[in-house]
Every structure is written in C-alpha cells, then in structure tokens.
C-alpha angles and dihedrals in degrees: 000000000000121000119186122234118251109279094200137045120271093256095053113119093228095051093101091053089049090053092050091051091048094056101030099094094048094046092049089048090056090050091049091051091050090051090049088052091056105268119128116252093239094050091046091052091045089051091052090050092048093049091049092047092049090051091050091049091049092050091048092049093048090051090049092051091046090053090051091049091050091051091051091049091052090053091053128204119329 
C-alpha cells in the first residue's frame, strides 16, 4: 500500500481530486478482495462508504466535544 503525498496545498481546489486519486487503487483493492471472499460488489462498496462515513462522523463528534471541553476550561471552575 503506497499512497502519494499531497501534490498541492490544502487550499487548492483540486486537492480533493488528488486525495481520491491517492487512495483509489487501495480502496478498489479492498473491494476486489471482499468480492473474492464472496461479498457482492455493491455491498462491498456500500460497506466501504459506510465505514468512511462512520469515521468522518466520529472525527466530527470528537472535534465538537473537544471544542466544548475547551470552552468549559476557559470558563474555569464555578
């Protein structure tokens, strides 16, 4: 598994396309392995999407909780 480093700065409009290209081969390899193991291609792809979505939601929730903790720390003890 080799994923290339980002070729452009974070604010570049094509950065998201670059990220997709960087992970595409490995993601498709995972789907192919799942199909070889007996899963349908659609359900394997749906599983990858669900795993990615769950990861994004977890990251978002952790960031939200960290912001709340920081706000409570700024307020200090009552």
